[in-house]
C-alpha positions in Angstrom: 34.1 -24.1 -24.4 33.2 -26.4 -21.6 29.8 -28.1 -22.1 29.2 -28.1 -18.3 29.9 -24.4 -18.1 27.3 -23.6 -20.8 24.8 -26.0 -19.3 25.0 -24.2 -15.9 24.8 -20.8 -17.7 21.7 -21.8 -19.6 20.0 -23.1 -16.4 20.7 -19.9 -14.6 19.5 -17.8 -17.5 16.3 -19.8 -17.6 15.8 -19.4 -13.8 16.4 -15.6 -14.0 14.0 -15.3 -17.0 11.2 -17.0 -15.0 11.9 -14.7 -12.0 11.9 -11.7 -14.3 8.5 -12.7 -15.6 7.3 -12.7 -12.0 9.0 -9.3 -11.5 7.1 -7.8 -14.4 3.7 -8.8 -13.1 4.5 -7.6 -9.6 5.6 -4.2 -11.0 2.3 -4.0 -12.9 0.4 -4.9 -9.8 2.3 -2.2 -7.8 1.3 0.6 -10.2 -2.1 0.5 -8.6 -0.6 1.3 -5.3 1.6 4.2 -6.5 1.1 7.2 -4.3 1.8 9.7 -7.0 1.7 9.8 -10.8 5.5 10.1 -11.0 5.8 6.8 -9.0 3.1 5.2 -11.2 5.1 6.2 -14.3 8.3 4.9 -12.8 6.7 1.5 -12.0 5.3 1.3 -15.6 8.7 2.0 -17.0 10.3 -0.6 -14.7 7.8 -3.2 -16.0 8.7 -2.3 -19.6 12.4 -2.5 -18.8 11.9 -5.9 -17.2 10.1 -7.1 -20.3 13.1 -6.0 -22.4 15.4 -7.8 -20.0 13.4 -11.0 -20.2 13.6 -10.9 -24.0 17.4 -10.3 -23.8 17.8 -13.2 -21.4 15.7 -15.4 -23.7 17.9 -14.5 -26.7 21.1 -15.2 -24.7 19.7 -18.6 -23.7 18.9 -19.4 -27.3 22.4 -18.4 -28.5 23.7 -20.9 -26.0 21.6 -23.7 -27.5 18.7 -23.4 -25.1 15.1 -24.3 -26.0 12.6 -21.4 -25.8 10.1 -21.8 -23.0 6.7 -20.6 -24.2 4.9 -20.9 -20.9 7.4 -18.9 -18.8 5.5 -15.6 -18.9 2.3 -17.3 -18.0 3.9 -19.0 -15.0 5.4 -15.7 -13.9 2.0 -14.1 -14.1 0.4 -16.9 -12.1 3.1 -16.7 -9.5 2.6 -12.9 -9.2 -1.2 -13.3 -8.8 -0.7 -15.9 -6.1 1.8 -13.6 -4.3 -0.5 -10.6 -4.6 -3.4 -12.6 -3.1 -1.3 -13.9 -0.3 -0.1 -10.4 0.5 -3.7 -9.2 1.2 -3.4 -11.0 4.6 0.0 -9.5 5.3 1.1 -6.1 6.7 2.4 -3.7 4.1 6.0 -4.0 5.2 5.9 -7.8 4.9 4.7 -7.5 1.3 7.6 -5.1 0.5 10.1 -7.4 2.2 8.8 -10.2 -0.2 9.4 -7.9 -3.2 12.9 -7.1 -1.8 13.7 -10.8 -1.4 12.8 -11.4 -5.1 15.1 -8.5 -6.2 17.9 -9.8 -4.0 17.6 -13.2 -5.6 17.7 -11.7 -9.1 20.7 -9.6 -8.2 22.6 -12.6 -6.7 21.8 -14.8 -9.7 22.9 -12.0 -12.1 26.3 -11.9 -10.3 26.5 -15.7 -10.6 25.7 -15.5 -14.3 28.5 -13.0 -14.8 31.0 -15.3 -13.2 29.8 -18.3 -15.2 29.8 -16.3 -18.4 33.3 -15.0 -17.7 34.5 -18.6 -17.2 32.8 -19.7 -20.3 34.2 -16.8 -22.3 30.8 -15.4 -23.3 31.4 -11.6 -23.4 27.8 -10.9 -24.6 26.4 -12.7 -21.6 28.8 -10.9 -19.3 27.5 -7.6 -20.7 23.9 -8.8 -20.2 24.8 -9.8 -16.6 26.2 -6.3 -15.9 23.0 -4.8 -17.2 21.0 -7.1 -14.9 23.2 -6.2 -11.9 22.8 -2.5 -12.5 19.0 -2.8 -12.8 18.4 -5.0 -9.8 20.8 -3.0 -7.6 18.8 0.1 -8.4 15.5 -1.7 -7.5 16.9 -3.1 -4.3 18.0 0.5 -3.3 14.5 1.8 -4.2 12.7 -0.8 -2.2 15.0 -0.3 0.7 14.2 3.4 0.6 10.4 2.7 0.5 10.8 0.3 3.5 12.8 2.9 5.4 10.2 5.6 4.7 7.5 3.2 5.9 9.5 2.6 9.1 9.9 6.3 9.7 6.2 6.9 9.3 5.8 7.5 5.6 4.5 8.6 3.3 6.1 5.9 1.2 6.1 5.8 -2.6 3.4 3.0 -2.4 0.1 3.0 -0.7 -1.3 0.1 1.2 -4.1 -1.9 -0.3 -7.3 -1.7 1.8 -6.6 -5.2 3.2 -3.0 -4.2 4.1 -4.3 -1.0 5.8 -6.7 -3.0 8.0 -4.0 -5.6 8.8 -1.5 -2.9 9.7 -4.0 -1.1 11.9 -4.9 -4.3 13.7 -1.3 -5.1 14.4 -0.8 -1.6 15.9 -3.9 -1.8 18.0 -3.0 -5.2 19.3 0.4 -3.9 20.5 -0.9 -0.5 21.8 0.2 -0.1 25.4 -1.7 3.2 25.9 -5.0 3.2 27.8 -7.2 6.1 28.7 -8.5 6.6 32.2 -12.2 6.5 32.6 -12.2 10.2 33.5 -10.2 11.0 30.3 -12.7 9.1 28.2 -15.7 10.8 29.8 -14.2 14.3 29.2 -13.4 13.4 25.6 -17.0 12.3 25.0 -18.2 15.5 26.5 -16.0 17.4 24.1 -17.6 15.6 21.2 -21.2 16.1 22.4 -20.6 19.9 22.9 -19.0 20.5 19.5 -21.0 22.3 16.7 -22.8 20.3 14.0 -21.5 18.6 10.8 -19.0 15.8 11.6 -19.1 13.4 8.6 -16.9 10.6 9.8 -16.3 8.4 12.8 -13.2 9.3 14.7 -11.5 6.2 16.1 -7.8 7.2 15.9 -6.2 7.6 19.3 -9.1 5.8 21.0 -8.5 2.9 23.5 -8.6 -0.5 21.9 -11.8 -1.3 23.8 -15.3 0.0 22.9 -14.4 3.7 22.8 -15.6 4.6 19.3 -17.0 8.1 19.2 -19.4 9.4 16.6 -20.2 13.0 17.0 -23.5 14.6 16.0 -21.9 18.1 16.1 -18.7 19.9 14.8 -16.6 19.4 11.8 -13.9 16.8 11.8 -11.2 19.4 12.2 -12.9 21.2 15.0 -13.6 18.0 16.9 -10.0 16.8 16.5 -8.7 20.1 17.9 -11.2 20.1 20.7 -10.4 16.5 21.7 -6.7 17.1 21.7 -7.1 20.1 23.9 -9.3 18.3 26.4 -7.2 15.1 26.6 -4.0 17.1 27.0 -5.6 19.3 29.8 -6.8 16.1 31.6 -3.2 14.7 31.6 -3.9 12.1 28.9 -0.7 13.1 27.1 -0.3 10.0 24.9 -3.9 10.1 23.8 -3.6 13.7 23.0 -0.4 13.0 21.0 -2.4 10.3 19.1 -5.1 12.9 18.2 -2.4 15.4 17.2 -0.9 12.8 14.9 -4.4 12.3 13.3 -4.6 16.1 12.8 -1.1 16.1 11.3 -1.8 13.2 9.0 -5.0 14.9 7.6 -3.2 18.3 7.1 -5.5 20.2 9.4 -2.9 21.8 11.6 -2.9 25.6 12.0 -0.1 27.3 10.1 1.3 28.3 13.5 1.7 24.7 14.4 4.0 23.9 11.5 7.7 23.5 12.0 8.4 26.2 9.3 7.5 29.7 10.4 5.1 31.6 8.1 4.9 28.7 5.8 1.8 30.0 4.0 3.7 33.1 3.0 6.6 31.2 1.3 6.7 30.6 -2.5 7.7 27.3 -3.9 11.5 28.0 -4.0 11.5 29.4 -0.4 9.3 26.5 0.9 11.5 23.9 -0.8 14.7 25.4 0.7 13.2 25.4 4.2 12.1 21.8 3.8 15.8 20.8 3.1 16.7 22.2 6.5 14.3 19.9 8.4 15.8 16.8 9.9 12.8 15.2 11.7 10.6 13.0 9.4 7.5 13.9 11.5 8.1 17.6 10.8 8.4 17.0 7.1 5.3 14.8 7.1 3.4 17.6 8.9 4.3 20.1 6.2 3.6 17.7 3.4 0.2 16.8 4.7 -0.6 20.5 5.2 0.6 21.4 1.7 -1.4 18.6 0.1 -4.6 19.6 2.0 -4.2 23.2 1.0 -2.2 24.7 -1.9 -0.9 21.3 -3.1 2.0 22.8 -5.1 3.8 20.2 -7.0 7.2 21.6 -6.3 6.7 21.8 -2.6 5.2 18.3 -2.4 8.1 16.9 -4.5 10.6 18.7 -2.2 9.1 17.2 0.9 9.0 13.7 -0.6 12.6 14.0 -1.7 13.7 15.1 1.7 11.9 12.2 3.3 13.5 9.8 0.8 17.0 11.3 1.5 16.5 10.8 5.3 15.2 7.3 4.8 18.3 6.4 2.6 20.6 7.7 5.3 18.9 5.7 8.0 19.0 2.5 5.9 22.6 3.1 4.9 21.7 3.4 1.2 23.8 6.5 0.5 
């Protein structure tokens, strides 16, 4: 056995173990951003599996004469904490790209370790490298899917943190090319003033980046959104009306007749799931998903919509 070969192998195992400790902490951090309980459980399982991999890597390193590093896990946690804090000033997609870069580095190092172990005739380390390659390939694919879902409008498996949501909104507003005419704004304000009582929140979505922030003293949120969409569309403010329609879609307050699946309310879980598989536009699937979550919230239908979105995202990203 070549001393240089084992020295390189130990060094790479040590580096991968340190990165894996960071991966563990990030997975635990991401559990708080999970959109569903299923994703939360998946992330918790990933963190547990990463701990097992870190232990296996440490054992392999010791078998090759390496000295155990007792502060590795603490450094990994500190690195993850710093990364998480830094992400609060980043848009959501940039944070995910950072996670993806870490997984790519782990994947590439695992492949390098396999080559080194093959050359050093260390079959147990080759088997460990194969295990790492399989795990990190799966995570790269999962993160790629989440990013593609985000690019297609979501909903992704992970939610934004409050800071990321604000940052993302600010970026969109800064780049928004749509402006409302003075007449369009005036008519929209009239629609708010004439609506019936009980609006509980400020509606700012779809408004011009300027000072157009409308708080109504009348109508429910749903009625106001519908009224504003109708007025703005009638006044020729098509883009503004589309923005309001998007807000109605996102909150699940469309009428059943506005959904892309006819008589959706009359379908059982099996029938609704089958119809969802026929949809090809992410926006149509999101509309159905938001409506379902806001109304019946049937687990089977929600899962079918999420799976369909994930399948489309994987096709777009070339992950299938």
